[in-house]
C-alpha positions as CSV (number, residue, x, y, z in Angstrom):
1,M,4.0,-116.6,-38.8
2,I,2.5,-113.6,-37.0
3,L,2.6,-115.5,-33.7
4,L,6.2,-116.3,-34.2
5,R,7.1,-112.6,-34.8
6,L,5.2,-111.6,-31.7
7,T,7.0,-114.2,-29.6
8,A,10.4,-113.2,-31.0
9,A,9.6,-109.5,-30.3
10,A,8.5,-110.4,-26.8
11,L,11.6,-112.4,-26.1
12,L,13.8,-109.6,-27.4
13,G,12.0,-107.1,-25.2
14,A,12.3,-109.3,-22.2
15,A,16.0,-109.9,-22.9
16,L,16.5,-106.1,-23.0
17,L,14.5,-105.6,-19.8
18,V,16.4,-108.2,-17.6
19,P,19.7,-106.3,-17.5
20,A,17.8,-103.1,-16.5
21,I,16.1,-104.9,-13.7
22,A,19.4,-106.4,-12.5
23,R,21.0,-103.0,-12.5
24,A,18.1,-101.6,-10.5
25,E,18.4,-104.3,-7.9
26,E,22.2,-104.0,-7.6
27,G,22.7,-100.3,-8.1
28,D,24.6,-98.3,-10.6
29,A,27.9,-97.3,-9.1
30,A,28.6,-94.5,-11.7
31,R,25.3,-92.9,-10.9
32,G,26.0,-93.5,-7.3
33,R,29.2,-91.5,-7.5
34,S,27.3,-88.5,-8.9
35,L,24.6,-88.8,-6.2
36,F,27.3,-89.2,-3.5
37,Q,29.1,-86.1,-4.7
38,R,25.9,-84.1,-4.6
39,Q,24.2,-85.4,-1.5
40,C,26.9,-86.9,0.8
41,Q,30.3,-85.4,0.1
42,A,29.7,-82.2,2.1
43,C,30.1,-84.4,5.2
44,H,31.7,-87.6,4.0
45,Q,34.7,-88.7,2.0
46,A,34.7,-92.1,0.2
47,V,37.6,-91.9,-2.1
48,Q,40.0,-90.4,0.4
49,P,40.5,-92.0,3.9
50,R,40.0,-88.8,5.9
51,H,37.1,-87.7,8.1
52,G,35.1,-84.6,7.7
53,V,31.9,-83.6,9.5
54,G,31.0,-87.3,9.1
55,P,33.4,-90.3,9.1
56,S,35.2,-91.5,6.0
57,L,33.2,-94.0,4.1
58,Q,36.1,-95.6,2.3
59,G,35.8,-99.3,2.9
60,V,32.5,-99.0,4.7
61,V,30.8,-102.0,3.1
62,G,31.5,-105.0,5.4
63,R,32.8,-102.8,8.2
64,A,31.3,-102.7,11.7
65,A,29.5,-99.5,12.4
66,A,31.4,-96.8,14.4
67,S,34.7,-98.6,13.8
68,A,36.8,-96.2,11.6
69,A,39.7,-95.1,13.7
70,G,39.9,-91.4,14.6
71,Y,36.3,-90.4,14.4
72,N,34.1,-89.5,17.3
73,Y,30.9,-91.5,16.7
74,S,27.6,-91.0,18.5
75,P,27.0,-93.3,21.5
76,A,23.9,-94.6,19.6
77,L,25.9,-95.7,16.6
78,K,28.7,-97.2,18.8
79,A,26.0,-99.3,20.6
80,S,24.1,-100.2,17.5
81,G,26.0,-103.5,16.8
82,L,25.5,-103.0,13.1
83,T,27.7,-104.2,10.3
84,W,27.5,-102.1,7.2
85,T,26.2,-104.6,4.6
86,A,24.7,-103.3,1.4
87,E,21.2,-104.0,2.8
88,V,21.9,-102.4,6.2
89,L,23.4,-99.3,4.5
90,Q,20.3,-99.0,2.2
91,D,18.0,-99.3,5.1
92,F,20.0,-96.8,7.2
93,L,20.2,-94.2,4.4
94,G,16.5,-94.4,4.0
95,A,15.8,-93.4,7.6
96,P,19.0,-93.0,9.7
97,T,17.2,-91.7,12.9
98,V,14.6,-94.5,12.7
99,R,17.2,-97.2,12.2
100,V,19.6,-95.9,14.9
101,P,17.8,-93.4,17.2
102,G,20.3,-91.0,18.5
103,T,22.6,-91.0,15.5
104,R,24.0,-87.7,14.5
105,M,23.3,-88.4,10.8
106,V,19.9,-86.9,10.0
107,Q,20.2,-86.5,6.2
108,R,18.2,-89.3,4.5
109,V,18.1,-90.5,0.9
110,A,14.5,-90.9,0.1
111,A,14.5,-92.7,-3.2
112,E,15.3,-96.4,-3.0
113,Q,17.1,-96.5,-6.3
114,D,19.3,-93.6,-5.2
115,R,20.2,-95.5,-2.1
116,R,21.1,-98.6,-4.1
117,D,23.3,-96.6,-6.5
118,I,25.1,-94.8,-3.6
119,V,25.7,-98.1,-1.9
120,A,27.0,-99.6,-5.2
121,F,29.5,-96.7,-5.4
122,L,30.5,-97.1,-1.8
123,A,31.1,-100.9,-2.3
124,E,33.8,-100.0,-4.9
125,Q,35.6,-97.7,-2.4
126,T,37.8,-100.2,-0.6
127,A,40.1,-99.2,2.2
128,P,43.8,-99.0,1.4
């Protein structure tokens, strides 16, 4: 009887943990919105299709790097050949000047979960 209770408790605990792990791997878009507003919005727009100091990030996931019309990208980013997948964005945000030497973006997002959350938010911001 005690063994059955422990097993049931362990299963319940594991069932509660799995969604948290999945969210961590995929990112939390609501949290990402807040992080984006605090860390990225001074230079980038994501909800509006207009450029600021940095290019608009609306519709960035799946787009070729340096391809948003009307923005003057660095030669390094133009020559990078990158496509902004979720994985590439997460890697780039972790160390932009390492991933693309010569990029003008020098601000990095150190925490992996913060990068996942920001990318989850960006994935929701589709181009019009």
